[in-house]
N, C-alpha and C positions, 0 to 999 in steps of 0.2 A: 594216654588213654583214660577215659572218664570212668570213675568209680564211685557211684553216689549210694550204694546200698548202706542201710542203716547197719549196726552191730547186729550179728547173728543172735538167735533166740537161745537163751540158756536152757539147758535141760529139756530139749525139744523131745516129745515122747509121742510114739503112735503115729498115725496117718500115714501108714505104708503104702496103702493103696492110693491114696491122694497123690502122694509124692511120686509113685510110679506112673500114675495117670498124667502128671504134669510132664514127667520125662518123656512120654509117648507123644505129647502134643508137639514138641519142638521139631520142626521140619515137616509137620503134617498140616497144621493150620496157623495162620499169622498171629492169632490172639487167643489166648486162654483167658477164660474168666472164672474166678473163684467166687461163688455166692453163698449167703448164709446169713444167719440172724446176727445182731450185734453181739459181741464177746464170744463168738464161736471159735475164734482163732484164724480168721481169714488172713490178716496181716502177718501173723507169726509163721503161717504155712508158706505164704509167699515169699517172706525174707529168708526162711530156713532153706526152702528149694532154690531160691536165687543164689545164695552163698554155695549150696551144693553143686549148682550147675554152672557156676561162673566161668570155669575153664572152657565151657562150650562156646562162650562169647568172648572171643579174643580181643575185640576192639572196644570192649567196655560195657558197663552197666549203668544205667540211669534210673533215678527213682524220685517219684514225687508223691507226696501225701496231698490228694486233691480236696480233703476235707469236705467231701460232698454232702455230709449231714450236718455240717456246722450251720446253724440257722443264721448266723451274722456274717460269716466270712469264708465261704467255700472259694478254693483256689480257682482262678481264672485260666483259661488256656494261655492268655497273653502273659500271665505271671510265670506259669510253669515253662513255657517256651524261652521265656528270658533266662531262666535257670539252666535249662537244657543246653541253649546255645552258649552261654557262658562256660559251662562245663565242657563243651566241645572246642572251646578255644577262641570263640568269637568275642572280641573285645566289646565293651559296654557301648562304645561310640559307634560300632558297626552293627548293632542289633536293631532291625527295623522298628518303626514306631506301630505300624499297623499289624494287627494279629495275623491277618491272612499272609502277609509278607514274611512275618517270623515263621509261620508254618511251612511256607515254601522254602525258606532258606534251611530250616530244620531237616525237611524231606530230602533236600539236596545233599546235605552234609552226612546223612546217615545212609545214603543210598549205596548199596554193595558192601556196607559194613556188617559184621557179624556182631550184633549188639542185642542186649536184653533191656527192654523198658518195663519197670514195674510202676503201675499206675494204681495207687492204693486209696481206697475210700472214694471210689467215683460213685456220683448219684445218678447221672443220666449219660446217654450216648452223646448228647450235645456237648457235654464236658470233655469228652473224650476225642471228638472228631478230628480236631486240628492237631492232636498229639499223636495220632497213629502215623507211623512212618510211611506205611504204603510200599515197602520193599520186602520181598521174600527173604532177604538176608537177616532181617530183625525179627525178634520174637517179642510180643507184648503180652504182659501178664496183668490182668486188671482184678482188683477186688471190689466188691460191691454187696450191698445188702439187697439191691435190687436184681431180678433175674435177667434183665436186659434183653428181651427178645430182638430188639431191634439191632443190637450188636451181633447176635448170632445170625439173624438173617441177612443183615446188609454188610457185614465185615467178615463173614465166615469164622466167627468166633466159636470155640468149643467151650461149653459150660461144664464146670466142675462144681457140683452142689455139696456144700460142706455141712455136715450134721454135727451135732455135739459129739463128744468122744464116746467110744463104746465104754461099758462099765469097766471091761479089762484095761483099756487105755486110760481112763480116769484114774483107776486105782494105781497103775503103773507110774502115772505123773505124780501122784501123791507120794508114793513111795520113793520115787527119785528125789522129791523135794523135802520130805520128812524123814525118811528113813525106817529102819526096822521097827521103830516105836509102834508103827501101825499094827504089827502082828499080834500085839498084846490084847487088842480089842478090835477084832474084824467087824463087828456088828456096828460100832461106834463109826469105824472107817467107811463102811457101807453108807451109813446115814449122812456123813459128811459129803460123800460123792453125790448123794440124792439131793441134799440141800443145794449143792452148787450146780444142779441141773446138768452135770457133766460138762460145763463150759470151763474151758481152760483158764480164762481170766479169773473166774471165781475161784477155781481151785488153787491157783497160784497165791491168791490173797489168803485163803484159808490155811494154806501150808505155812505161810509166813506167820500167821497168828499162832498156829500150833507149835512152831519152832521158838517163838518168843515166849510161850507159856509152856515150857518143856516139862514142868512138874505138875501140870494140871491134867487130869485124866481126859482123854478124848471124850468119853461119855459126857462128862461136865460141859464141855465145850459145844456138844450137840444140844444139850439142854438150853444152853444160853441162846444158840441159835434159833432153836424152836420157839423160844418165849419172844424173841425179837421178831420173827417171822410172822407171828400171829397178830402183832400189833403195827406191821409196817404196810403202808399203802404202796401200791404199785407204781413204780415209774413209768412214764410215757414210753421209754424205750427200754426194750429187752424183757426177757422172761421174769416171772415172779420171784424166782429164787434169787436172782442176781442182787436186788436192792437189799435183801436180807443179810447176804454176805457181806455186801459193802458196809451195811449198818453195823455189823458185828465188828468188823475191822475198824470202822470209824469210832465206835465207843471205847477202843482201847487206846485212843491217841490222847496225850495230854492236851489240856485245853487250849494252848496256844497253837500247837500243830493243827488241832481240829478247826480252829478259827481261820488259819491260812489256807487250809484245804478248801473250806467253804468260799473263801474270797477268790481263790484261784478257779473256782467253778464259773464266775461270772467275768473273769477277765477276758476282754473280747479279742484279743489278738492269738495268732496261731501258735505262738511259744513265748516265753518270758525269761529274761535272764535274772541273775541273782540280785543286783541292785534294784530293778523294778520290783521283784518280789519282796525285797526287804521294805520298800515304800508301801506296797499293798498290805503287808502285814504290820506295817507301823513299827518295825523292829530294826535293829542294826543289821548289818550285812553279814557279820559272823554268825548272829543268832538266826538270821534267815537260813543261812547255809545249814546249820544243824537241824532246823525245822524241816527242810527240804530233804535232808538225808533221811530224817525219820520217816517223812512221806514216802520217799523211794523205797526204803526197807520194806514198808507196808504195801509196796507194789500199788499205791495210789496216785503216784506221778512217775514219769520217766525222765531221767537226765542224760543227755548226750552232749558231750562238748560245751557244757555250761548252759545249754538250753533246756528249760523245763517244759514238759508237755504232758497232757493228761488224755487218756482214752475217752472217747466221747461219751460212753456210758457213765464214766466216773464223773465227767464234766457236768452232765445233766444232772447227776445225783447230788454233787456238791453245790450246783446252783439252786436246786430245790431246798437243800438244807439251809442255804443262805436266806432264803425269802421267809422260812418258818422260824429260824432260830437267831437271825441277826436283826437288830431294829433297823428302821429306815435311816435313824441317825448314825449308827454304826456304819452302814453301808456307805452312807454319804460321806463320812470321814474318811473312810478307806479309799473311796473314789478320789477324794480331794487329793489325799496323799500321793496317789499314782499319777494323777494328772499333773501334779506340781514337779513330780520327779521327772516326768517325760519332758515337760515345758523346760525346766532348768537344764537338764542334760542336753536336750536338743538345741537350746539356745547356745550352750557353750561349745557344743560341736560345730554348729554353724558359724559361730564367731571365729573359731580358729580355721575352719575351711574355706569360709567366704567372708571375711570381715567386712562389716559395714562401715565402721568408723574406727579410730585409732584405738589402741589396746586399753587406754584409760577408761573406755566405756563399756568394757566387757563385764558380763554378768558373772560376779563370784570368781573363785579361783579356778584355774585351768583343770579340766577333768581328763585331758587326753594329752598324750606326749607330744604330738606333732598333727599337722593337718592330715596326713595319710591316716592315722589312728582315728581322727575325728570322721574322716569320710567312711572308714570301714564301719565305725558304729553306726552311722547314718544308713549305710547300705544294708547292714544286717537288720536293723529296726525299723526300716522303712514301712513294712507290711504292718508291724505293730503299730507304729505312729499313726498310720492312717486309720487302723481299726479302732485305735483308742480315741482319735478325733471324732470319728462318726459315732462311736458309742456315747461320747460326751454330748454330742448335738442331740442324740435321741433320749438322753436321761437327764435333761435340765441344766446342761452346762454349756450353753452356746458360747460363754465368753472364752472358755478353755478351747473350743473349737476355733473360734476366731483368733486366738493367740497362736494356736499351733499353725493355722493358715499363714499367719504373718512371719513366724519364725522359720517354717519349713519352705518358705517361697523361694528363697535364693538357692538353696540346695536342689529342690526339685526342678527348678528351672535351668540351673548350670548342668545338671545331670540328664536334663531332657526327659524327665518322668511326666510327661504332660498328662497321661491318663490320670495318674494319681493326684497330679495337681489340680486338674479340673475337679475330680471327685471331692477333693478335700475343701477347695474354695466355694463349691456348690453346696455343700452340706453347711458351711459357714454362712453363706448368704441366706440359706433357707431357714436358719434358726436364730441368727443374731438379732438384736434390736435394730430396726431400720436406722435408728439414730446413731448407732455405733457401727454401722456397715462400711463406713469409708475406707479402711485399710483393705478389707475384703474385696470391695468393689474394685479397688486399685490392683489387687493381685490377680482377680479373675480377668480384668481387662487384659493383663499381660499374657495370659493363657490364650485369649482370643487374638491378641496381637500376633503372639508366635504362630497361630493357625492362618494367619493371613485374612482374619475377620475384622478388618480395620474400622469399619463404621460401627460394629457391634463394640468394639474396644473403645472407640471414641464416646460412645453413649454412656458406658460404665464410668469412664474416666471423668466425663463431664458432671455425672451425678456425684461422684467422689469429690470433685472440686467444689461443688456447691455446698456440700456438707462441711468440707474443711473450712470453707468461709464462714458458714453458719456458726461454726463452734469456735472460729478465731484460731484455728491451728495453722500458723505460718509454714511450719514445716510440711504438712500434708499438702497444703495449697501449693507449695513449691513443687512438690513431688508430682502432683497431678498436672501442674502447667508443663512440667518436664515431660511427662508422658504424652500429653498433647502435642507438645513440640515434636516428639519422636514420631508419632503416629502422622502428622501432617507433613513431615519430611517423606514418609512412605507415599503419601497421597499426592505429592508433588506441590504442595502449598508452602513454598519455601520461605517467602516473606512473612507469612502469618507464623511459621515455625519458628523464624528468628525472633519475632516479637514475643512469642510466649516463651521461648527459652530464655532471653534476657530477663524477663520479668522473674522467672523461676531462679536464675542465678543470683539476682539481688536479694530475694527472700532467703535463699540457702546460705548465702554468705552471712547474712545477719544471724542465722541460728546454727552456724558452724556444722552444717551437715555435708561433710566433704564427700562422702560416697555419692550422693545424689548429684552434688555439684559436678562431679566427675562425668557421671553419665550424661548430663544436659550439655556440658562443654563439647563431648563427643558429637552429640546430635547437632549443636550448632556448627561444628566443623563440617558435618555432613551437608547442612543446609548451604552454608557458604561455598563448599566445592561444588554443589549442583548450580549455584548461581555463577559460577567462574571466578569466584573470589578465593583463589588459592592461598594467597598469602595469609588471609584472615583464617582460613581453614586450618592452615598449619599452626597458626597461634593457639587456636582452640584446641587442636589436637595435643599439642605438647603441654598446655596447661592440664589437660584430662589425664595424660600420661604421668605427669609429675603428681597429681593428686593420687591417682591409683597406687603409685609405687610408694607414697608417703604413708599410706594406710594399709597397705599389703592386700589390696583387693585384686581379685584375679580377672581383670579386664585389660591387662596390659597388651596382650596379644592382639586383641580386637583393635586396639588404638593404633598399634605399630603397623597393621596391615593398612589402615586408612591413611596414616602418613605416607606409606609406601605408594599407595594408589594416587595420592595428590602428587608426589614427586614425579610418578609415571606420566600423568597428565601434563606436568610441566616439562618434561623431556629428560629429566634426570634419572636415566634407566638404570645406572649402576646403583644409586643410592635407593631407588625404588625396589629393586630386586633383593637387596641386602635387607630391608625392612620386612619384606614380604616372607622371606625365608626364616627370619628370626621370629616373626609372628607365628609362623606355622609350627616351629619347633615348641614355642611356649604352649600353644593351643594343645598340641598333642601330648605335651608333659603333663598337662592339668587334665586331659581327657575332657574336652569341651566341644563335643560334636556340633552343638547348635552354633558355635562360632567357626568351626572348621569349614562348614560349607561356605560361608562368607569369605573367609580367607583363602580359600581355594579359588573361588570366582575372582577375588581380587588379584591373586597371583596369576591366574590365566589372562586377565586383562592387562596386567603389567608386562607379561611376556609378549602379547599381541601387539601392544604399543611399541615395543622395543624391536619389533619386526620378526616375531617368532610365532606366528599363528598355530603352526603344527605342534610346538610344545605347549601351547595353551590348551589345546584340546582334551588331554588326559585330565587336567586340573578341573576343567568345567564339567567333565563326565563324572569325576569323583565327587565334585560339589553336587551334582544332580542326584547322584546315588544317596548321599547323605541327607540332602534336603527331602528327598522323596520319602526316605525312611522315617524322618522326623515329622513329616507333614508340613514342612516350612514351604509354603507356596511361593513366598517372595523369592527365595534363593533358587527355587526350581525355575521360576521365571528368568531370573538373571542368568542362571546357567544356560537356559535355552537361547536367550538373546545372544549371549556371547558365543555360544556354539555357532549359531547363525553367522555372526560377524566373522568368526574364524574360517568357517567354511567357505563364506563369500571371498575372503582374501585368498583362499586356495583354489578359487575357481571351480567350487562345487556347488552350483546354485540349487540343485534338487535337495541336498541334505540341508543347505541354509534355509530353503522354504519350509522344510518340515519343522525345523527348530523354531523359525519365526512364527509359525502358526501356533505351536505349542505354547510359546511365551504369550502370544496374544490372548488366547484362550485363558490362561491363568490371570493375566492382568484384568481381563474383563470380569472374571469372578470375583477378584479382589477389589475392584473399583480403583485400581492404581493405573497411572499413566505409564506407557512404555518408556524404557529408559533411552 
């Protein structure tokens, strides 16, 4: 059962009518909408009510912060659906690439289930549209600053407009948080409530300050707040009282904690872990933990399972402070430290998860216990890494964006995060000096290649090859020659592919680039097999396999499958099936969906050539499902072609004709020859 709700709100006070109103909505309308100004307590009410009502939703609860008012990184429907599907038990390799297909799968999974969805901080109906389950068994609770008339009119939502707390509720919340001390000075207490504009967020901050300064009379605290309020300009977001309260809290912080608070304001990611916070603060991890604890006690940040977040009002306030109180040089130094942290940690994670060369070339000491830990970190930090890369591109650090493009390429490619990959490489190409664009051109070409846009990939790789030759980089020249070899295999230019591949191998051998050599050896094997030179193909494949095993690269399954297919074409069916099943086990062990489609197709061909077309069909259908989800048009075309052959062998010409036409349309779109 999915259970994604954040921790319940401590000392929740008041809102009796609002809670009862939400109770009444369940079973009456499909969507409840809590609206109100920033800081009024929309999220707190939603989470409190969700915990209170969770027993009414026996099949689980899903939660997403849509970050709708984050100017840099609002959550996309694709991102949220990815998390929801994972929470519902869908393996990463089975989550579709296209957002519409993710939405369709999500609706199918929740249909008939009694579930609660909390969609927090939405900015528009468009952000919500694909996340709505469309089944009466589910109830959706949305929070937004916007009144969203389209959601009410078009999706039968019922709006609950949340105002500030009543005076009685505000006094009760302060009493719960501060205690009987308030009774000694009711006038000062009333002034505190007034200064906080009866906003729950502001009241909690004031309560923490009052508790910290337990010997200071409340009247004195009111005077301090009054003075600051006269001198404070109004933030863009929120009522005038809120920045005054923030300022009052902020001025109580030690200098280092205040500085970290300001820097967290402009951090571009949705959340941040402690090591990255330490880099941002340019302090040690232990010291960063103490500073974060200090900010947490002051209610200026929230910490949940090691992840640090800020309310959007506080983020805006901190960012404004940073622009006025920190010099450009200071902000630049903090940004450099943060970017360097992400670059180094990502490089270590990638090197352990998907090594490019032998261990001797790794960057620094190992930061992760094993490849699984490295992958877990990459998965957790992916949104932050992309956000940081885009921020760097827009803030005068194109080299860092280009480096993240290079470092994250293998992870994003192996994990089939093609949307993020395209976003990252596009940002790098947009900002990097054209003279330094060669690696990014190569990486973006690979994204195009994965999408079946072979002629576009060819153009990018040809430009990168010219740059490599211009600067005299034999390693990158070899890599681009290898990429051109690969794309010409797909385009059916097998002799040209062999020529390019051999030139690349010669260069790579000289510079000891073993990973690239393995990739190109596999492409040479493909070209030889297509030309009917099976013994040569096996020789190249076995060299590639030995290379990948020597450096620990995760391409072993792909090569084993191609060896198996070569054996099948030679008539060695037992050996062929053994290699295919071994390849499939490895691919699934490492969760490599982009290779599973290819291996499934190869296994289907192997079974058909062994005289079992009926057994081949499920594998080609599975391959088609995966390839369609990933947007891999080449493997889609292969699946249709092989389904056509299998159905022809089974005397089913109608189905065979359908798949033949589908394959032909895909090949025409890609500019590739039918197989």
